[in-house]
C-alpha positions in Angstrom: -10.3 -52.2 29.1 -14.0 -51.7 29.0 -13.6 -48.1 29.5 -11.4 -48.0 26.6 -13.9 -49.8 24.5 -16.6 -47.4 25.7 -14.4 -44.4 24.8 -13.6 -45.7 21.4 -17.3 -46.5 20.7 -18.1 -42.9 21.9 -15.5 -41.4 19.5 -16.8 -43.5 16.7 -20.3 -42.3 17.2 -19.6 -38.7 17.8 -17.1 -38.3 14.9 -19.1 -40.2 12.3 -19.2 -38.3 8.9 -22.8 -37.4 9.1 -22.3 -36.1 12.7 -19.4 -33.9 11.7 -21.5 -32.3 9.1 -24.2 -31.5 11.6 -21.6 -29.9 13.8 -20.6 -27.8 10.9 -24.3 -26.7 10.4 -24.5 -25.7 14.0 -21.3 -23.7 13.9 -22.3 -21.8 10.7 -25.8 -21.0 12.3 -24.1 -19.7 15.3 -21.8 -17.6 13.1 -24.6 -15.9 11.2 -26.7 -15.5 14.2 -23.9 -13.5 15.9 -23.4 -11.4 12.9 -27.0 -10.6 12.1 -29.7 -10.7 14.9 -32.4 -11.3 12.2 -30.9 -14.7 11.2 -32.2 -16.6 14.2 -35.8 -15.8 13.8 -38.7 -18.1 13.1 -39.7 -16.2 9.9 -36.2 -16.4 8.6 -36.0 -20.2 9.5 -39.1 -20.7 7.4 -37.6 -18.7 4.6 -34.5 -20.8 4.7 -36.4 -24.0 4.7 -38.5 -22.9 1.9 -35.2 -22.2 -0.2 -33.8 -25.5 0.9 -36.7 -27.7 -0.2 -35.9 -27.1 -4.0 -32.2 -27.6 -3.9 -32.8 -30.4 -1.2 -35.1 -32.3 -3.5 -32.8 -32.1 -6.4 -29.9 -33.2 -4.0 -31.7 -36.4 -3.1 -31.6 -37.5 -6.8 -28.1 -36.3 -7.2 -27.2 -38.4 -4.2 -28.6 -41.5 -5.8 -26.5 -41.0 -8.8 -23.4 -40.1 -7.0 -23.6 -43.2 -4.8 -23.9 -45.2 -8.0 -20.8 -43.6 -9.5 -22.6 -41.3 -11.7 -23.8 -37.6 -11.8 -26.1 -35.2 -13.5 -25.1 -31.8 -14.8 -28.4 -31.1 -16.6 -30.5 -31.1 -13.4 -31.0 -27.3 -13.4 -31.9 -27.4 -17.1 -34.2 -30.3 -16.9 -36.0 -28.7 -13.9 -36.6 -25.6 -15.7 -38.1 -27.6 -18.7 -40.3 -29.6 -16.6 -41.6 -26.5 -14.8 -42.2 -24.7 -18.2 -44.2 -27.8 -19.4 -46.5 -27.5 -16.3 -47.0 -23.9 -16.7 -47.7 -24.2 -20.4 -50.1 -27.1 -19.9 -52.1 -25.1 -17.3 -52.0 -21.7 -19.0 -52.4 -22.6 -22.7 -53.6 -26.2 -23.0 -56.2 -25.7 -20.3 -55.0 -28.9 -18.5 -56.0 -29.3 -14.8 -53.3 -28.8 -12.1 -52.6 -32.5 -11.3 -52.4 -33.8 -14.8 -50.1 -30.7 -15.5 -47.7 -31.7 -12.7 -47.7 -35.4 -13.7 -46.8 -34.2 -17.2 -43.9 -32.2 -15.8 -42.5 -35.2 -14.0 -43.1 -37.4 -17.0 -41.0 -34.8 -19.0 -38.2 -34.9 -16.6 -38.2 -38.6 -16.3 -38.1 -39.0 -20.1 -35.0 -36.6 -20.3 -33.3 -38.5 -17.5 -34.3 -41.8 -19.3 -32.4 -40.7 -22.4 -29.4 -39.7 -20.3 -29.4 -43.0 -18.4 -29.7 -45.1 -21.6 -26.7 -43.3 -23.2 -24.7 -43.6 -19.9 -25.4 -47.2 -19.4 -25.7 -48.6 -22.8 -23.4 -46.3 -24.7 -20.7 -46.6 -21.9 -19.9 -42.8 -22.1 -19.0 -41.0 -18.8 -22.1 -39.4 -17.2 -20.1 -36.2 -16.9 -19.9 -35.8 -20.7 -23.3 -37.0 -21.4 -25.1 -34.7 -18.9 -22.9 -31.7 -19.8 -24.3 -32.0 -23.3 -27.6 -32.7 -22.2 -27.7 -29.6 -20.0 -27.0 -27.5 -23.2 -29.6 -29.4 -25.3 -32.4 -29.3 -22.8 -31.8 -25.6 -22.1 -31.9 -24.8 -25.8 -35.1 -26.8 -26.3 -36.7 -25.0 -23.2 -35.7 -21.7 -24.8 -37.1 -22.8 -28.3 -40.3 -24.1 -26.7 -41.1 -20.7 -24.9 -39.3 -18.5 -27.4 -37.4 -17.4 -24.4 -40.4 -15.8 -22.7 -41.9 -16.7 -19.4 -45.4 -18.3 -19.3 -47.7 -16.8 -16.6 -51.4 -16.8 -15.7 -51.1 -19.8 -13.6 -54.0 -21.0 -11.4 -53.9 -19.9 -7.7 -54.3 -23.5 -6.6 -51.0 -24.3 -8.3 -49.0 -21.2 -7.0 -50.1 -21.8 -3.6 -47.8 -24.8 -3.6 -44.7 -22.7 -3.6 -46.1 -19.5 -1.7 -48.4 -20.7 1.0 -48.2 -22.2 4.5 -49.8 -25.1 6.2 -49.8 -25.1 10.0 -47.2 -22.3 9.9 -44.8 -24.3 7.7 -44.3 -23.7 3.9 -45.8 -26.3 1.8 -42.7 -27.1 -0.1 -41.1 -28.3 3.2 -43.9 -31.0 3.5 -43.0 -32.0 -0.2 -39.4 -32.2 0.7 -40.2 -34.2 3.8 -42.0 -36.7 1.7 -39.1 -37.0 -0.7 -36.8 -37.6 2.2 -39.0 -40.4 3.5 -39.0 -42.0 0.1 -35.3 -41.7 -0.2 -34.6 -43.2 3.0 -37.0 -46.0 2.1 -35.4 -46.6 -1.5 -31.8 -46.7 -0.3 -32.4 -49.0 2.8 -35.3 -51.1 2.0 -35.2 -51.8 -1.6 -32.9 -54.3 -3.8 -32.4 -51.3 -6.2 -31.2 -49.2 -3.2 -28.8 -51.8 -2.2 -27.5 -52.3 -5.7 -26.9 -48.6 -5.9 -24.3 -48.9 -3.2 -22.8 -51.9 -4.9 -22.4 -50.5 -8.3 -20.8 -47.4 -7.0 -18.5 -49.5 -4.8 -17.4 -52.1 -7.3 -19.4 -52.2 -10.6 -17.5 -55.1 -12.2 -18.0 -57.3 -9.0 -21.7 -56.2 -9.0 -22.0 -57.3 -12.5 -20.4 -60.7 -12.0 -22.5 -61.4 -9.0 -25.6 -61.6 -11.5 -26.9 -57.9 -11.2 -28.0 -56.2 -14.5 -25.9 -53.1 -13.8 -26.9 -51.2 -16.9 -30.7 -51.6 -16.1 -30.0 -50.6 -12.7 -28.4 -47.3 -13.8 -31.2 -46.5 -16.0 -33.6 -47.0 -13.1 -31.6 -44.9 -10.9 -31.7 -42.1 -13.4 -35.5 -42.6 -13.8 -35.9 -42.1 -10.0 -33.5 -39.1 -10.1 -35.9 -37.7 -12.9 -38.9 -37.9 -10.7 -37.0 -35.8 -8.1 -36.0 -33.2 -10.8 -39.7 -33.0 -11.8 -40.8 -32.4 -8.3 -38.2 -29.7 -7.8 -39.3 -28.1 -11.2 -42.9 -28.0 -10.1 -41.8 -26.4 -6.6 -39.8 -23.7 -8.2 -42.4 -22.9 -11.0 -45.1 -22.6 -8.2 -42.9 -20.3 -6.1 -42.0 -17.9 -8.9 -45.7 -18.3 -10.2 -44.6 -18.7 -13.8 -42.8 -21.0 -16.1 -39.3 -19.5 -16.5 -37.2 -20.8 -19.3 -33.9 -19.5 -17.8 -34.5 -20.6 -14.3 -32.6 -23.3 -12.5 -29.1 -22.4 -13.9 -26.4 -23.7 -11.4 -28.9 -25.5 -9.2 -27.3 -28.8 -10.1 -24.0 -27.6 -8.8 -25.5 -26.4 -5.6 -27.2 -29.8 -5.4 -23.9 -31.7 -5.9 -22.2 -29.5 -3.5 -24.8 -30.4 -0.9 -24.5 -34.0 -1.6 -20.7 -34.1 -1.3 -20.6 -31.9 1.8 -23.0 -34.3 3.4 -20.6 -37.1 2.9 -21.4 -38.7 -0.4 -18.2 -39.9 -2.0 -17.6 -38.8 -5.7 -15.8 -42.2 -6.0 -19.3 -44.0 -5.3 -20.6 -46.4 -2.8 -20.7 -44.1 0.0 -23.5 -41.7 0.9 -26.6 -41.1 3.1 -29.9 -39.3 2.9 -29.2 -37.7 6.2 -25.9 -36.2 4.9 -27.6 -35.0 1.8 -30.1 -33.2 3.8 -27.8 -31.6 6.2 -25.6 -30.6 3.3 -28.4 -29.0 1.4 -29.5 -27.1 4.8 -25.8 -25.9 5.0 -25.9 -24.4 1.6 -29.3 -22.8 2.2 -28.0 -21.2 5.5 -24.9 -19.9 3.9 -27.1 -18.4 1.0 -29.4 -16.7 3.5 -26.7 -15.6 5.8 -24.7 -14.0 2.9 -28.1 -12.3 1.7 -28.7 -10.9 5.1 -25.2 -9.5 5.2 -26.2 -7.8 1.7 -23.2 -9.5 0.1 -23.1 -9.1 -3.7 -24.3 -12.1 -5.7 -20.9 -12.1 -7.5 -19.3 -12.6 -4.3 -21.7 -15.3 -3.4 -20.7 -17.1 -6.4 -17.2 -17.0 -5.4 -18.0 -18.4 -2.0 -20.1 -21.3 -3.5 -17.2 -22.1 -5.8 -14.8 -22.4 -2.8 -17.3 -24.4 -1.0 -17.5 -27.0 -3.9 -13.8 -27.2 -4.4 -13.3 -27.7 -0.7 -16.0 -30.5 -0.5 -14.2 -32.3 -3.4 -10.9 -32.0 -1.6 -12.2 -33.2 1.5 -13.9 -36.2 -0.4 -10.4 -36.9 -1.9 -8.7 -36.7 1.5 -11.1 -39.2 3.0 -10.2 -41.7 0.3 -6.5 -41.5 0.9 
């Protein structure tokens, strides 16, 4: 009897949702390393981590939203707008690097706050609101810059996206700090616990005395901070404020989150799963690049991944 209990416990641990995602990552890495000897190298691994850091930070914010039963299709547009504001502040307003970055984060938080208020108070589905916000914010970004990039950024800022510290890209350290905060937020704060409760059963959470609308707005605000950080990283990496950058990034972030085990139905998800999901997306992107696959085919592959992730999520709930 004890042996059976041990066996059942071992199966439960080994086949947890998060571990299955990790197994998938390992298999994908083995596949690409067998197909291209340049894949499994230190320099390429650092390149993957640098790429993952942007989508990964964005995916953390998306994870909070999806766990609470919401989403954000304007993440890429808001990220571009935040980065453009930082670039404009440094290049044209003669603002220092730190204030410019704070201004970028404040911009993305403001956009997400507007979204959160409309979703929570207006009782409009997040999908519809954020779809409209994506178009509006992208339009404002283009108008702000007249569709032109903003360059001449200080070296101290661009180093954030291009330089290494102790052999590791600086964006990876920023991503690690965001991961640590995300774990703390979901596990150690009341709002983190309410995030799961709202996604699991919103009405029951409301009846228990929780201000659900205020919690939703706060979750969007925290997501806005993550979006702003992602915007800073990508702007530093391309060394200019690009009004058209970030298109489709929110879909990659959503895919990473769902692949990692976060349920579209809400109430289920972990930071570990979101991180592994983001790495899987980054590894696939990098592996396909090394295979010299056309970007058009890569879009097809990403689309299949997103659809497959949603189907798996639906299967888990049945």
